[in-house]
N, CA, C, O and CB atoms as a CASP TS submission, in Angstrom:
PFRMAT TS
TARGET T0000
AUTHOR 0000-0000-0000
METHOD Language model
MODEL 1
PARENT N/A
ATOM      1  N   SER     1      69.288 -25.302  66.822  1.00  0.00           N
ATOM      2  CA  SER     1      69.834 -24.140  66.162  1.00  0.00           C
ATOM      3  C   SER     1      70.568 -23.241  67.154  1.00  0.00           C
ATOM      4  O   SER     1      71.266 -22.315  66.740  1.00  0.00           O
ATOM      5  CB  SER     1      68.730 -23.369  65.461  1.00  0.00           C
ATOM      6  N   GLN     2      70.425 -23.493  68.443  1.00  0.00           N
ATOM      7  CA  GLN     2      71.124 -22.672  69.437  1.00  0.00           C
ATOM      8  C   GLN     2      72.632 -22.801  69.290  1.00  0.00           C
ATOM      9  O   GLN     2      73.363 -21.859  69.596  1.00  0.00           O
ATOM     10  CB  GLN     2      70.701 -23.070  70.855  1.00  0.00           C
ATOM     11  N   TYR     3      73.108 -23.946  68.828  1.00  0.00           N
ATOM     12  CA  TYR     3      74.541 -24.163  68.661  1.00  0.00           C
ATOM     13  C   TYR     3      75.102 -23.370  67.481  1.00  0.00           C
ATOM     14  O   TYR     3      76.298 -23.082  67.437  1.00  0.00           O
ATOM     15  CB  TYR     3      74.826 -25.645  68.471  1.00  0.00           C
ATOM     16  N   PHE     4      74.254 -23.024  66.545  1.00  0.00           N
ATOM     17  CA  PHE     4      74.687 -22.315  65.348  1.00  0.00           C
ATOM     18  C   PHE     4      74.449 -20.808  65.437  1.00  0.00           C
ATOM     19  O   PHE     4      74.877 -20.072  64.548  1.00  0.00           O
ATOM     20  CB  PHE     4      73.975 -22.871  64.142  1.00  0.00           C
ATOM     21  N   ARG     5      73.790 -20.343  66.465  1.00  0.00           N
ATOM     22  CA  ARG     5      73.491 -18.910  66.593  1.00  0.00           C
ATOM     23  C   ARG     5      74.738 -18.058  66.778  1.00  0.00           C
ATOM     24  O   ARG     5      74.739 -16.879  66.425  1.00  0.00           O
ATOM     25  CB  ARG     5      72.556 -18.683  67.756  1.00  0.00           C
ATOM     26  N   GLY     6      75.795 -18.637  67.324  1.00  0.00           N
ATOM     27  CA  GLY     6      77.022 -17.883  67.560  1.00  0.00           C
ATOM     28  C   GLY     6      77.859 -17.662  66.311  1.00  0.00           C
ATOM     29  O   GLY     6      78.836 -16.913  66.348  1.00  0.00           O
ATOM     30  N   ILE     7      77.494 -18.299  65.213  1.00  0.00           N
ATOM     31  CA  ILE     7      78.248 -18.145  63.969  1.00  0.00           C
ATOM     32  C   ILE     7      77.834 -16.834  63.305  1.00  0.00           C
ATOM     33  O   ILE     7      76.647 -16.566  63.123  1.00  0.00           O
ATOM     34  CB  ILE     7      78.010 -19.357  63.008  1.00  0.00           C
ATOM     35  N   GLU     8      78.819 -16.031  62.949  1.00  0.00           N
ATOM     36  CA  GLU     8      78.538 -14.741  62.315  1.00  0.00           C
ATOM     37  C   GLU     8      77.918 -14.963  60.941  1.00  0.00           C
ATOM     38  O   GLU     8      78.417 -15.757  60.143  1.00  0.00           O
ATOM     39  CB  GLU     8      79.830 -13.893  62.196  1.00  0.00           C
ATOM     40  N   ASP     9      76.837 -14.261  60.677  1.00  0.00           N
ATOM     41  CA  ASP     9      76.138 -14.362  59.403  1.00  0.00           C
ATOM     42  C   ASP     9      76.659 -13.263  58.480  1.00  0.00           C
ATOM     43  O   ASP     9      76.402 -12.087  58.735  1.00  0.00           O
ATOM     44  CB  ASP     9      74.590 -14.251  59.595  1.00  0.00           C
ATOM     45  N   PRO    10      77.385 -13.612  57.410  1.00  0.00           N
ATOM     46  CA  PRO    10      77.969 -12.600  56.533  1.00  0.00           C
ATOM     47  C   PRO    10      76.980 -12.013  55.523  1.00  0.00           C
ATOM     48  O   PRO    10      77.337 -11.116  54.759  1.00  0.00           O
ATOM     49  CB  PRO    10      79.130 -13.193  55.797  1.00  0.00           C
ATOM     50  N   ARG    11      75.752 -12.508  55.515  1.00  0.00           N
ATOM     51  CA  ARG    11      74.776 -12.042  54.528  1.00  0.00           C
ATOM     52  C   ARG    11      74.267 -10.648  54.875  1.00  0.00           C
ATOM     53  O   ARG    11      74.387 -10.206  56.017  1.00  0.00           O
ATOM     54  CB  ARG    11      73.600 -13.021  54.433  1.00  0.00           C
ATOM     55  N   VAL    12      73.700  -9.956  53.891  1.00  0.00           N
ATOM     56  CA  VAL    12      73.166  -8.608  54.074  1.00  0.00           C
ATOM     57  C   VAL    12      71.921  -8.680  54.952  1.00  0.00           C
ATOM     58  O   VAL    12      70.948  -9.351  54.608  1.00  0.00           O
ATOM     59  CB  VAL    12      72.839  -7.944  52.703  1.00  0.00           C
ATOM     60  N   GLN    13      71.959  -7.986  56.085  1.00  0.00           N
ATOM     61  CA  GLN    13      70.820  -7.982  57.003  1.00  0.00           C
ATOM     62  C   GLN    13      69.601  -7.359  56.324  1.00  0.00           C
ATOM     63  O   GLN    13      69.724  -6.381  55.587  1.00  0.00           O
ATOM     64  CB  GLN    13      71.166  -7.212  58.303  1.00  0.00           C
ATOM     65  N   GLY    14      68.437  -7.929  56.577  1.00  0.00           N
ATOM     66  CA  GLY    14      67.198  -7.422  56.008  1.00  0.00           C
ATOM     67  C   GLY    14      66.889  -7.972  54.624  1.00  0.00           C
ATOM     68  O   GLY    14      65.809  -7.718  54.091  1.00  0.00           O
ATOM     69  N   ARG    15      67.808  -8.713  54.036  1.00  0.00           N
ATOM     70  CA  ARG    15      67.589  -9.268  52.704  1.00  0.00           C
ATOM     71  C   ARG    15      67.459 -10.783  52.733  1.00  0.00           C
ATOM     72  O   ARG    15      67.319 -11.418  51.687  1.00  0.00           O
ATOM     73  CB  ARG    15      68.720  -8.869  51.779  1.00  0.00           C
ATOM     74  N   CYS    16      67.504 -11.355  53.913  1.00  0.00           N
ATOM     75  CA  CYS    16      67.473 -12.813  54.047  1.00  0.00           C
ATOM     76  C   CYS    16      66.205 -13.238  54.778  1.00  0.00           C
ATOM     77  O   CYS    16      65.901 -12.730  55.857  1.00  0.00           O
ATOM     78  CB  CYS    16      68.729 -13.325  54.797  1.00  0.00           C
ATOM     79  N   ARG    17      65.484 -14.156  54.194  1.00  0.00           N
ATOM     80  CA  ARG    17      64.240 -14.625  54.806  1.00  0.00           C
ATOM     81  C   ARG    17      64.459 -15.789  55.764  1.00  0.00           C
ATOM     82  O   ARG    17      63.600 -16.083  56.596  1.00  0.00           O
ATOM     83  CB  ARG    17      63.262 -15.035  53.732  1.00  0.00           C
ATOM     84  N   HIS    18      65.599 -16.446  55.649  1.00  0.00           N
ATOM     85  CA  HIS    18      65.828 -17.664  56.423  1.00  0.00           C
ATOM     86  C   HIS    18      67.033 -17.502  57.331  1.00  0.00           C
ATOM     87  O   HIS    18      68.050 -16.927  56.944  1.00  0.00           O
ATOM     88  CB  HIS    18      66.024 -18.867  55.494  1.00  0.00           C
ATOM     89  N   LEU    19      66.904 -18.011  58.534  1.00  0.00           N
ATOM     90  CA  LEU    19      67.955 -17.894  59.535  1.00  0.00           C
ATOM     91  C   LEU    19      69.138 -18.799  59.199  1.00  0.00           C
ATOM     92  O   LEU    19      68.959 -19.959  58.830  1.00  0.00           O
ATOM     93  CB  LEU    19      67.408 -18.234  60.920  1.00  0.00           C
ATOM     94  N   LEU    20      70.340 -18.257  59.330  1.00  0.00           N
ATOM     95  CA  LEU    20      71.532 -19.079  59.140  1.00  0.00           C
ATOM     96  C   LEU    20      71.529 -20.227  60.143  1.00  0.00           C
ATOM     97  O   LEU    20      72.002 -21.324  59.845  1.00  0.00           O
ATOM     98  CB  LEU    20      72.817 -18.229  59.288  1.00  0.00           C
ATOM     99  N   SER    21      70.994 -19.966  61.332  1.00  0.00           N
ATOM    100  CA  SER    21      70.932 -20.995  62.375  1.00  0.00           C
ATOM    101  C   SER    21      69.905 -22.086  62.055  1.00  0.00           C
ATOM    102  O   SER    21      69.822 -23.073  62.785  1.00  0.00           O
ATOM    103  CB  SER    21      70.597 -20.354  63.716  1.00  0.00           C
ATOM    104  N   ASP    22      69.132 -21.933  60.995  1.00  0.00           N
ATOM    105  CA  ASP    22      68.266 -22.999  60.478  1.00  0.00           C
ATOM    106  C   ASP    22      68.911 -23.682  59.275  1.00  0.00           C
ATOM    107  O   ASP    22      68.799 -24.896  59.106  1.00  0.00           O
ATOM    108  CB  ASP    22      66.884 -22.433  60.088  1.00  0.00           C
ATOM    109  N   ILE    23      69.584 -22.894  58.448  1.00  0.00           N
ATOM    110  CA  ILE    23      70.187 -23.418  57.223  1.00  0.00           C
ATOM    111  C   ILE    23      71.306 -24.409  57.536  1.00  0.00           C
ATOM    112  O   ILE    23      71.366 -25.489  56.949  1.00  0.00           O
ATOM    113  CB  ILE    23      70.728 -22.271  56.364  1.00  0.00           C
ATOM    114  N   LEU    24      72.183 -24.042  58.453  1.00  0.00           N
ATOM    115  CA  LEU    24      73.340 -24.895  58.753  1.00  0.00           C
ATOM    116  C   LEU    24      72.959 -26.261  59.331  1.00  0.00           C
ATOM    117  O   LEU    24      73.450 -27.277  58.839  1.00  0.00           O
ATOM    118  CB  LEU    24      74.252 -24.185  59.719  1.00  0.00           C
ATOM    119  N   PRO    25      72.100 -26.324  60.361  1.00  0.00           N
ATOM    120  CA  PRO    25      71.752 -27.662  60.864  1.00  0.00           C
ATOM    121  C   PRO    25      70.937 -28.482  59.866  1.00  0.00           C
ATOM    122  O   PRO    25      71.063 -29.706  59.825  1.00  0.00           O
ATOM    123  CB  PRO    25      70.977 -27.537  62.159  1.00  0.00           C
ATOM    124  N   ALA    26      70.101 -27.819  59.059  1.00  0.00           N
ATOM    125  CA  ALA    26      69.344 -28.560  58.046  1.00  0.00           C
ATOM    126  C   ALA    26      70.298 -29.177  57.028  1.00  0.00           C
ATOM    127  O   ALA    26      70.113 -30.321  56.613  1.00  0.00           O
ATOM    128  CB  ALA    26      68.324 -27.635  57.338  1.00  0.00           C
ATOM    129  N   ALA    27      71.319 -28.420  56.626  1.00  0.00           N
ATOM    130  CA  ALA    27      72.312 -28.937  55.682  1.00  0.00           C
ATOM    131  C   ALA    27      73.083 -30.103  56.299  1.00  0.00           C
ATOM    132  O   ALA    27      73.271 -31.137  55.658  1.00  0.00           O
ATOM    133  CB  ALA    27      73.285 -27.820  55.254  1.00  0.00           C
ATOM    134  N   LEU    28      73.521 -29.935  57.522  1.00  0.00           N
ATOM    135  CA  LEU    28      74.273 -30.989  58.203  1.00  0.00           C
ATOM    136  C   LEU    28      73.434 -32.260  58.355  1.00  0.00           C
ATOM    137  O   LEU    28      73.902 -33.358  58.052  1.00  0.00           O
ATOM    138  CB  LEU    28      74.743 -30.500  59.580  1.00  0.00           C
ATOM    139  N   CYS    29      72.208 -32.107  58.819  1.00  0.00           N
ATOM    140  CA  CYS    29      71.327 -33.271  59.004  1.00  0.00           C
ATOM    141  C   CYS    29      71.032 -33.959  57.674  1.00  0.00           C
ATOM    142  O   CYS    29      70.916 -35.184  57.621  1.00  0.00           O
ATOM    143  CB  CYS    29      70.011 -32.845  59.676  1.00  0.00           C
ATOM    144  N   THR    30      70.910 -33.181  56.606  1.00  0.00           N
ATOM    145  CA  THR    30      70.675 -33.763  55.284  1.00  0.00           C
ATOM    146  C   THR    30      71.818 -34.687  54.899  1.00  0.00           C
ATOM    147  O   THR    30      71.594 -35.818  54.466  1.00  0.00           O
ATOM    148  CB  THR    30      70.505 -32.660  54.228  1.00  0.00           C
ATOM    149  N   TYR    31      73.048 -34.201  55.059  1.00  0.00           N
ATOM    150  CA  TYR    31      74.206 -35.036  54.719  1.00  0.00           C
ATOM    151  C   TYR    31      74.305 -36.261  55.619  1.00  0.00           C
ATOM    152  O   TYR    31      74.657 -37.346  55.157  1.00  0.00           O
ATOM    153  CB  TYR    31      75.491 -34.222  54.819  1.00  0.00           C
ATOM    154  N   LEU    32      73.998 -36.094  56.893  1.00  0.00           N
ATOM    155  CA  LEU    32      74.078 -37.220  57.823  1.00  0.00           C
ATOM    156  C   LEU    32      73.043 -38.303  57.532  1.00  0.00           C
ATOM    157  O   LEU    32      73.217 -39.457  57.921  1.00  0.00           O
ATOM    158  CB  LEU    32      73.904 -36.727  59.239  1.00  0.00           C
ATOM    159  N   THR    33      71.966 -37.924  56.845  1.00  0.00           N
ATOM    160  CA  THR    33      70.914 -38.891  56.519  1.00  0.00           C
ATOM    161  C   THR    33      70.953 -39.321  55.056  1.00  0.00           C
ATOM    162  O   THR    33      69.984 -39.882  54.545  1.00  0.00           O
ATOM    163  CB  THR    33      69.552 -38.303  56.838  1.00  0.00           C
ATOM    164  N   GLY    34      72.078 -39.058  54.381  1.00  0.00           N
ATOM    165  CA  GLY    34      72.255 -39.555  53.022  1.00  0.00           C
ATOM    166  C   GLY    34      71.913 -38.590  51.908  1.00  0.00           C
ATOM    167  O   GLY    34      71.991 -38.963  50.737  1.00  0.00           O
ATOM    168  N   GLY    35      71.537 -37.366  52.226  1.00  0.00           N
ATOM    169  CA  GLY    35      71.260 -36.371  51.198  1.00  0.00           C
ATOM    170  C   GLY    35      72.542 -35.944  50.511  1.00  0.00           C
ATOM    171  O   GLY    35      73.621 -35.995  51.101  1.00  0.00           O
ATOM    172  N   VAL    36      72.417 -35.518  49.252  1.00  0.00           N
ATOM    173  CA  VAL    36      73.626 -35.203  48.490  1.00  0.00           C
ATOM    174  C   VAL    36      73.634 -33.822  47.838  1.00  0.00           C
ATOM    175  O   VAL    36      74.682 -33.369  47.377  1.00  0.00           O
ATOM    176  CB  VAL    36      73.815 -36.227  47.438  1.00  0.00           C
ATOM    177  N   ASP    37      72.485 -33.144  47.790  1.00  0.00           N
ATOM    178  CA  ASP    37      72.488 -31.860  47.093  1.00  0.00           C
ATOM    179  C   ASP    37      71.532 -30.864  47.751  1.00  0.00           C
ATOM    180  O   ASP    37      70.880 -31.171  48.750  1.00  0.00           O
ATOM    181  CB  ASP    37      72.109 -32.056  45.623  1.00  0.00           C
ATOM    182  N   TYR    38      71.466 -29.665  47.166  1.00  0.00           N
ATOM    183  CA  TYR    38      70.663 -28.587  47.749  1.00  0.00           C
ATOM    184  C   TYR    38      69.172 -28.903  47.732  1.00  0.00           C
ATOM    185  O   TYR    38      68.444 -28.518  48.646  1.00  0.00           O
ATOM    186  CB  TYR    38      70.916 -27.289  47.004  1.00  0.00           C
ATOM    187  N   GLN    39      68.720 -29.600  46.702  1.00  0.00           N
ATOM    188  CA  GLN    39      67.315 -29.998  46.656  1.00  0.00           C
ATOM    189  C   GLN    39      66.996 -30.937  47.818  1.00  0.00           C
ATOM    190  O   GLN    39      65.927 -30.837  48.420  1.00  0.00           O
ATOM    191  CB  GLN    39      66.985 -30.678  45.307  1.00  0.00           C
ATOM    192  N   ASP    40      67.907 -31.837  48.134  1.00  0.00           N
ATOM    193  CA  ASP    40      67.721 -32.730  49.285  1.00  0.00           C
ATOM    194  C   ASP    40      67.631 -31.930  50.579  1.00  0.00           C
ATOM    195  O   ASP    40      66.850 -32.267  51.468  1.00  0.00           O
ATOM    196  CB  ASP    40      68.874 -33.748  49.373  1.00  0.00           C
ATOM    197  N   MET    41      68.435 -30.866  50.685  1.00  0.00           N
ATOM    198  CA  MET    41      68.404 -30.027  51.888  1.00  0.00           C
ATOM    199  C   MET    41      67.050 -29.344  52.029  1.00  0.00           C
ATOM    200  O   MET    41      66.486 -29.292  53.122  1.00  0.00           O
ATOM    201  CB  MET    41      69.528 -28.972  51.846  1.00  0.00           C
ATOM    202  N   HIS    42      66.532 -28.824  50.927  1.00  0.00           N
ATOM    203  CA  HIS    42      65.208 -28.191  50.956  1.00  0.00           C
ATOM    204  C   HIS    42      64.144 -29.206  51.370  1.00  0.00           C
ATOM    205  O   HIS    42      63.310 -28.927  52.232  1.00  0.00           O
ATOM    206  CB  HIS    42      64.861 -27.583  49.572  1.00  0.00           C
ATOM    207  N   LEU    43      64.178 -30.372  50.757  1.00  0.00           N
ATOM    208  CA  LEU    43      63.179 -31.395  51.072  1.00  0.00           C
ATOM    209  C   LEU    43      63.292 -31.864  52.516  1.00  0.00           C
ATOM    210  O   LEU    43      62.278 -32.123  53.164  1.00  0.00           O
ATOM    211  CB  LEU    43      63.326 -32.584  50.130  1.00  0.00           C
ATOM    212  N   PHE    44      64.511 -31.974  53.023  1.00  0.00           N
ATOM    213  CA  PHE    44      64.697 -32.365  54.417  1.00  0.00           C
ATOM    214  C   PHE    44      64.041 -31.339  55.336  1.00  0.00           C
ATOM    215  O   PHE    44      63.280 -31.705  56.232  1.00  0.00           O
ATOM    216  CB  PHE    44      66.201 -32.508  54.750  1.00  0.00           C
ATOM    217  N   ALA    45      64.331 -30.057  55.121  1.00  0.00           N
ATOM    218  CA  ALA    45      63.765 -29.003  55.971  1.00  0.00           C
ATOM    219  C   ALA    45      62.246 -28.954  55.838  1.00  0.00           C
ATOM    220  O   ALA    45      61.541 -28.740  56.824  1.00  0.00           O
ATOM    221  CB  ALA    45      64.370 -27.635  55.610  1.00  0.00           C
ATOM    222  N   LYS    46      61.748 -29.151  54.635  1.00  0.00           N
ATOM    223  CA  LYS    46      60.302 -29.114  54.398  1.00  0.00           C
ATOM    224  C   LYS    46      59.602 -30.308  55.049  1.00  0.00           C
ATOM    225  O   LYS    46      58.591 -30.150  55.734  1.00  0.00           O
ATOM    226  CB  LYS    46      60.010 -29.094  52.890  1.00  0.00           C
ATOM    227  N   ASP    47      60.149 -31.493  54.827  1.00  0.00           N
ATOM    228  CA  ASP    47      59.499 -32.718  55.300  1.00  0.00           C
ATOM    229  C   ASP    47      59.691 -32.985  56.787  1.00  0.00           C
ATOM    230  O   ASP    47      58.816 -33.562  57.433  1.00  0.00           O
ATOM    231  CB  ASP    47      60.014 -33.886  54.526  1.00  0.00           C
ATOM    232  N   ARG    48      60.825 -32.571  57.330  1.00  0.00           N
ATOM    233  CA  ARG    48      61.130 -32.904  58.723  1.00  0.00           C
ATOM    234  C   ARG    48      61.189 -31.695  59.647  1.00  0.00           C
ATOM    235  O   ARG    48      61.533 -31.832  60.820  1.00  0.00           O
ATOM    236  CB  ARG    48      62.433 -33.631  58.789  1.00  0.00           C
ATOM    237  N   GLY    49      60.864 -30.537  59.145  1.00  0.00           N
ATOM    238  CA  GLY    49      60.933 -29.319  59.949  1.00  0.00           C
ATOM    239  C   GLY    49      60.104 -29.387  61.219  1.00  0.00           C
ATOM    240  O   GLY    49      60.555 -28.949  62.278  1.00  0.00           O
ATOM    241  N   LYS    50      58.900 -29.928  61.126  1.00  0.00           N
ATOM    242  CA  LYS    50      58.037 -30.015  62.310  1.00  0.00           C
ATOM    243  C   LYS    50      58.565 -31.032  63.315  1.00  0.00           C
ATOM    244  O   LYS    50      58.404 -30.854  64.522  1.00  0.00           O
ATOM    245  CB  LYS    50      56.609 -30.385  61.901  1.00  0.00           C
ATOM    246  N   GLN    51      59.188 -32.085  62.829  1.00  0.00           N
ATOM    247  CA  GLN    51      59.768 -33.094  63.721  1.00  0.00           C
ATOM    248  C   GLN    51      60.971 -32.540  64.477  1.00  0.00           C
ATOM    249  O   GLN    51      61.304 -33.015  65.562  1.00  0.00           O
ATOM    250  CB  GLN    51      60.179 -34.338  62.924  1.00  0.00           C
ATOM    251  N   LEU    52      61.613 -31.544  63.901  1.00  0.00           N
ATOM    252  CA  LEU    52      62.835 -30.984  64.485  1.00  0.00           C
ATOM    253  C   LEU    52      62.603 -29.595  65.073  1.00  0.00           C
ATOM    254  O   LEU    52      63.484 -28.739  65.003  1.00  0.00           O
ATOM    255  CB  LEU    52      63.935 -30.918  63.435  1.00  0.00           C
ATOM    256  N   GLN    53      61.436 -29.368  65.645  1.00  0.00           N
ATOM    257  CA  GLN    53      61.097 -28.048  66.177  1.00  0.00           C
ATOM    258  C   GLN    53      62.097 -27.549  67.205  1.00  0.00           C
ATOM    259  O   GLN    53      62.297 -26.339  67.312  1.00  0.00           O
ATOM    260  CB  GLN    53      59.728 -28.081  66.792  1.00  0.00           C
ATOM    261  N   GLY    54      62.720 -28.417  67.951  1.00  0.00           N
ATOM    262  CA  GLY    54      63.718 -27.987  68.921  1.00  0.00           C
ATOM    263  C   GLY    54      65.032 -27.580  68.278  1.00  0.00           C
ATOM    264  O   GLY    54      65.846 -26.892  68.895  1.00  0.00           O
ATOM    265  N   LEU    55      65.241 -28.006  67.033  1.00  0.00           N
ATOM    266  CA  LEU    55      66.483 -27.716  66.325  1.00  0.00           C
ATOM    267  C   LEU    55      66.307 -26.602  65.297  1.00  0.00           C
ATOM    268  O   LEU    55      67.177 -25.743  65.150  1.00  0.00           O
ATOM    269  CB  LEU    55      66.998 -28.971  65.643  1.00  0.00           C
ATOM    270  N   LEU    56      65.183 -26.619  64.588  1.00  0.00           N
ATOM    271  CA  LEU    56      64.928 -25.638  63.534  1.00  0.00           C
ATOM    272  C   LEU    56      63.743 -24.756  63.900  1.00  0.00           C
ATOM    273  O   LEU    56      62.721 -25.244  64.382  1.00  0.00           O
ATOM    274  CB  LEU    56      64.673 -26.339  62.191  1.00  0.00           C
ATOM    275  N   GLU    57      63.887 -23.453  63.669  1.00  0.00           N
ATOM    276  CA  GLU    57      62.769 -22.540  63.918  1.00  0.00           C
ATOM    277  C   GLU    57      61.902 -22.382  62.674  1.00  0.00           C
ATOM    278  O   GLU    57      60.676 -22.445  62.768  1.00  0.00           O
ATOM    279  CB  GLU    57      63.288 -21.170  64.372  1.00  0.00           C
ATOM    280  N   LEU    58      62.509 -22.181  61.528  1.00  0.00           N
ATOM    281  CA  LEU    58      61.832 -22.044  60.237  1.00  0.00           C
ATOM    282  C   LEU    58      60.662 -21.059  60.269  1.00  0.00           C
ATOM    283  O   LEU    58      59.548 -21.435  59.905  1.00  0.00           O
ATOM    284  CB  LEU    58      61.336 -23.392  59.783  1.00  0.00           C
ATOM    285  N   PRO    59      60.880 -19.807  60.694  1.00  0.00           N
ATOM    286  CA  PRO    59      59.783 -18.843  60.768  1.00  0.00           C
ATOM    287  C   PRO    59      59.168 -18.517  59.409  1.00  0.00           C
ATOM    288  O   PRO    59      58.017 -18.085  59.348  1.00  0.00           O
ATOM    289  CB  PRO    59      60.272 -17.576  61.407  1.00  0.00           C
ATOM    290  N   ASN    60      59.903 -18.712  58.330  1.00  0.00           N
ATOM    291  CA  ASN    60      59.395 -18.460  56.979  1.00  0.00           C
ATOM    292  C   ASN    60      59.327 -19.735  56.152  1.00  0.00           C
ATOM    293  O   ASN    60      59.425 -19.699  54.926  1.00  0.00           O
ATOM    294  CB  ASN    60      60.269 -17.436  56.270  1.00  0.00           C
ATOM    295  N   GLY    61      59.160 -20.852  56.828  1.00  0.00           N
ATOM    296  CA  GLY    61      59.087 -22.131  56.137  1.00  0.00           C
ATOM    297  C   GLY    61      60.455 -22.662  55.764  1.00  0.00           C
ATOM    298  O   GLY    61      61.482 -22.110  56.160  1.00  0.00           O
ATOM    299  N   ALA    62      60.457 -23.729  55.005  1.00  0.00           N
ATOM    300  CA  ALA    62      61.713 -24.368  54.604  1.00  0.00           C
ATOM    301  C   ALA    62      62.437 -23.508  53.576  1.00  0.00           C
ATOM    302  O   ALA    62      61.816 -23.024  52.630  1.00  0.00           O
ATOM    303  CB  ALA    62      61.451 -25.780  54.032  1.00  0.00           C
ATOM    304  N   PRO    63      63.730 -23.313  53.749  1.00  0.00           N
ATOM    305  CA  PRO    63      64.490 -22.561  52.750  1.00  0.00           C
ATOM    306  C   PRO    63      64.488 -23.302  51.409  1.00  0.00           C
ATOM    307  O   PRO    63      64.588 -24.529  51.384  1.00  0.00           O
ATOM    308  CB  PRO    63      65.941 -22.327  53.234  1.00  0.00           C
ATOM    309  N   PRO    64      64.375 -22.567  50.293  1.00  0.00           N
ATOM    310  CA  PRO    64      64.431 -23.229  48.988  1.00  0.00           C
ATOM    311  C   PRO    64      65.844 -23.726  48.687  1.00  0.00           C
ATOM    312  O   PRO    64      66.804 -23.338  49.352  1.00  0.00           O
ATOM    313  CB  PRO    64      63.962 -22.272  47.881  1.00  0.00           C
ATOM    314  N   ALA    65      65.957 -24.579  47.689  1.00  0.00           N
ATOM    315  CA  ALA    65      67.260 -25.143  47.324  1.00  0.00           C
ATOM    316  C   ALA    65      68.274 -24.048  47.008  1.00  0.00           C
ATOM    317  O   ALA    65      69.447 -24.186  47.354  1.00  0.00           O
ATOM    318  CB  ALA    65      67.114 -26.079  46.123  1.00  0.00           C
ATOM    319  N   ASP    66      67.853 -22.974  46.364  1.00  0.00           N
ATOM    320  CA  ASP    66      68.778 -21.885  46.014  1.00  0.00           C
ATOM    321  C   ASP    66      69.362 -21.201  47.244  1.00  0.00           C
ATOM    322  O   ASP    66      70.467 -20.664  47.177  1.00  0.00           O
ATOM    323  CB  ASP    66      68.069 -20.854  45.151  1.00  0.00           C
ATOM    324  N   THR    67      68.654 -21.209  48.349  1.00  0.00           N
ATOM    325  CA  THR    67      69.159 -20.594  49.577  1.00  0.00           C
ATOM    326  C   THR    67      70.316 -21.401  50.142  1.00  0.00           C
ATOM    327  O   THR    67      71.274 -20.835  50.669  1.00  0.00           O
ATOM    328  CB  THR    67      68.040 -20.469  50.622  1.00  0.00           C
ATOM    329  N   PHE    68      70.231 -22.717  50.035  1.00  0.00           N
ATOM    330  CA  PHE    68      71.308 -23.556  50.538  1.00  0.00           C
ATOM    331  C   PHE    68      72.546 -23.372  49.694  1.00  0.00           C
ATOM    332  O   PHE    68      73.572 -23.998  49.959  1.00  0.00           O
ATOM    333  CB  PHE    68      70.892 -25.024  50.559  1.00  0.00           C
TER
END
């Protein structure tokens, strides 16, 4: 997620539970592993979040599909 930290987050500060620097790599990795939708992104972050501790921080758990 260090590579994504430099991207400006346009969301309202204080209203977001999940880091943009977690959302973007989770979405990218989902597509690279054959995922096709937001539910797949949520499941990827939920199921593989611990395996990707160096890439994803996930301080509030896996983002839900609606967040993606």
